[in-house]
C-alpha positions in Angstrom: 3.9 -25.2 -8.2 5.0 -21.9 -6.7 7.6 -22.0 -3.9 6.1 -20.3 -0.8 7.9 -17.1 0.4 8.1 -15.1 3.6 8.4 -11.4 3.4 9.5 -9.4 6.5 7.4 -6.3 7.0 9.1 -5.3 10.3 12.0 -6.4 12.4 11.2 -5.7 16.1 13.3 -5.7 19.2 12.7 -4.8 22.8 14.2 -4.7 26.3 12.9 -6.5 29.3 10.8 -4.3 31.6 8.3 -4.5 34.4 4.7 -5.1 33.7 1.9 -4.8 36.3 -0.4 -7.8 36.2 -3.0 -7.4 38.8 -1.1 -6.9 42.1 2.1 -8.4 40.7 5.0 -6.8 38.9 6.6 -9.2 36.4 9.5 -8.9 34.1 8.7 -9.2 30.4 10.2 -8.4 27.0 6.9 -8.7 25.1 7.0 -5.0 24.2 8.8 -4.8 20.8 9.2 -1.9 18.4 10.4 -1.8 14.8 14.0 -1.0 13.9 15.5 0.1 10.5 18.4 -1.5 8.7 20.0 -4.9 9.0 19.9 -6.5 12.5 22.4 -9.2 13.5 20.8 -12.7 14.0 22.7 -15.0 16.3 22.0 -18.4 17.8 20.0 -16.8 20.7 18.1 -14.2 18.7 18.3 -10.7 17.4 21.0 -8.2 18.5 19.5 -5.7 20.9 16.5 -7.9 21.8 16.0 -9.3 25.3 14.0 -12.3 26.5 12.9 -12.0 30.1 12.4 -15.8 30.8 14.4 -18.0 28.4 13.0 -21.1 29.9 9.7 -20.2 28.2 10.5 -17.8 25.4 14.0 -17.9 24.1 17.0 -20.2 24.0 18.3 -22.0 21.0 14.9 -23.4 20.0 12.9 -20.2 20.4 15.5 -17.6 19.4 13.2 -15.6 17.1 9.4 -15.2 17.1 7.5 -14.5 13.9 3.9 -13.4 13.6 1.8 -13.0 10.4 0.6 -9.5 9.9 -2.6 -10.9 8.6 -3.7 -11.6 12.1 -3.5 -8.0 13.3 -7.1 -7.2 12.1 -8.4 -10.1 14.2 -6.8 -8.8 17.3 -8.0 -5.2 16.7 -11.6 -6.6 16.4 -11.2 -8.7 19.6 -10.0 -5.7 21.5 -12.8 -3.5 20.1 -15.5 -6.1 21.0 -14.2 -6.2 24.6 -14.0 -2.4 25.0 -10.2 -2.4 25.6 -9.3 -0.4 22.6 -9.9 3.2 23.6 -9.5 4.8 20.2 -10.0 1.8 17.9 -6.3 2.3 17.2 -4.2 0.3 14.7 -2.0 -2.0 16.7 1.7 -1.2 16.1 4.2 -3.7 14.7 5.7 -5.8 17.5 2.5 -5.5 19.7 2.2 -9.3 19.7 5.7 -9.5 21.0 7.1 -10.7 17.7 10.6 -10.1 16.4 9.4 -10.5 12.8 6.1 -9.2 11.5 5.7 -11.1 8.3 3.6 -11.7 5.2 3.7 -15.3 4.5 2.1 -18.6 5.3 -0.3 -18.9 8.2 0.0 -21.5 11.0 -2.1 -24.2 9.2 0.5 -24.2 6.4 3.7 -24.0 8.5 5.4 -27.1 9.9 8.1 -27.7 12.5 11.3 -28.1 10.5 10.4 -25.7 7.7 13.4 -23.6 6.8 13.3 -19.9 5.8 16.3 -19.1 3.6 16.8 -15.3 3.8 19.6 -13.6 1.8 22.0 -13.5 4.9 20.6 -16.1 7.4 18.6 -19.3 7.7 15.8 -19.7 10.2 14.0 -22.9 11.0 10.5 -23.3 12.4 10.7 -24.9 15.8 7.4 -24.5 17.7 4.1 -22.6 18.0 3.9 -19.8 20.5 2.1 -20.8 23.7 0.5 -17.6 25.0 0.8 -16.8 28.8 -0.7 -14.5 31.3 1.6 -11.7 30.2 0.0 -11.8 26.8 -3.5 -11.5 28.4 -2.3 -8.4 30.3 -0.9 -6.7 27.2 -4.0 -7.5 25.1 -6.2 -6.1 27.9 -8.5 -9.1 28.4 -8.2 -12.3 30.5 -9.1 -14.8 27.8 -6.6 -13.5 25.1 -4.3 -16.5 25.4 -7.2 -18.9 25.1 -8.6 -16.9 22.1 -5.2 -17.1 20.4 -5.0 -20.9 20.9 -8.5 -21.5 19.7 -8.2 -19.3 16.7 -4.9 -20.9 15.8 -3.3 -17.4 15.2 -0.2 -18.0 17.5 2.7 -17.3 15.2 5.8 -19.5 15.5 9.2 -19.7 17.0 12.3 -20.0 14.9 15.8 -21.5 15.6 18.8 -19.9 13.9 20.4 -22.5 11.6 22.7 -20.0 9.9 23.5 -16.7 11.8 23.8 -13.5 9.8 21.6 -10.5 9.4 17.9 -9.7 8.6 16.1 -6.5 7.6 12.6 -5.4 6.8 11.7 -5.9 3.2 13.8 -9.1 2.8 12.2 -12.2 1.3 12.9 -15.8 2.3 12.3 -18.9 0.3 10.5 -21.5 2.4 12.2 -24.9 2.2 9.7 -27.5 3.5 10.7 -29.7 6.4 9.3 -33.1 7.2 5.5 -32.9 7.2 3.9 -33.9 10.5 1.7 -31.6 12.5 1.3 -28.1 11.4 1.9 -25.3 13.9 -1.8 -24.8 14.3 -2.3 -28.5 15.0 0.6 -28.6 17.5 -0.8 -25.6 19.4 -4.4 -27.1 19.5 -2.9 -30.4 20.8 -1.1 -28.6 23.6 -4.1 -26.6 24.6 -6.3 -29.7 24.6 -3.9 -31.2 27.2 -4.3 -28.1 29.4 -8.1 -28.4 29.2 -8.2 -31.9 30.7 
């Protein structure tokens, strides 16, 4: 049996800034962009990265957000179908708000407690992303969060078990945690509660 691996395509960071959502102006750090070279990883996330609302995105349990690059084609198609992609552009790394754009297992094969052993740090899967209204605004259509949840392409939050550094191109060995609900199942369960 082959040990699953995770490969980091891009390490993305961003600063909190104002986003206009309807008539409101809200603070968000969803806008991330790739950086080169090693980035320090501490208990609260990546050096140089901000989190606008740590009660929802951030803190010890949600220090780093990883998103599979395989889902980008899905979102480009969603935006094209809704007429919000003006030039049918390729979405840039970090567009989903992720710190790590990865090649690796998708949400149905990732479980809370799974550990990613990188060369210089260890990250642990802690929760699925629960999309919010800010995600809808960035994607350009009102049902983007619901679409993310129903499609199960939410990505996942990571806690930092061993601080260190991380860089694009690095590979992690996945050490399975206790098998319960997958990230996709956990997200579906949370959204089912919202629908009631």
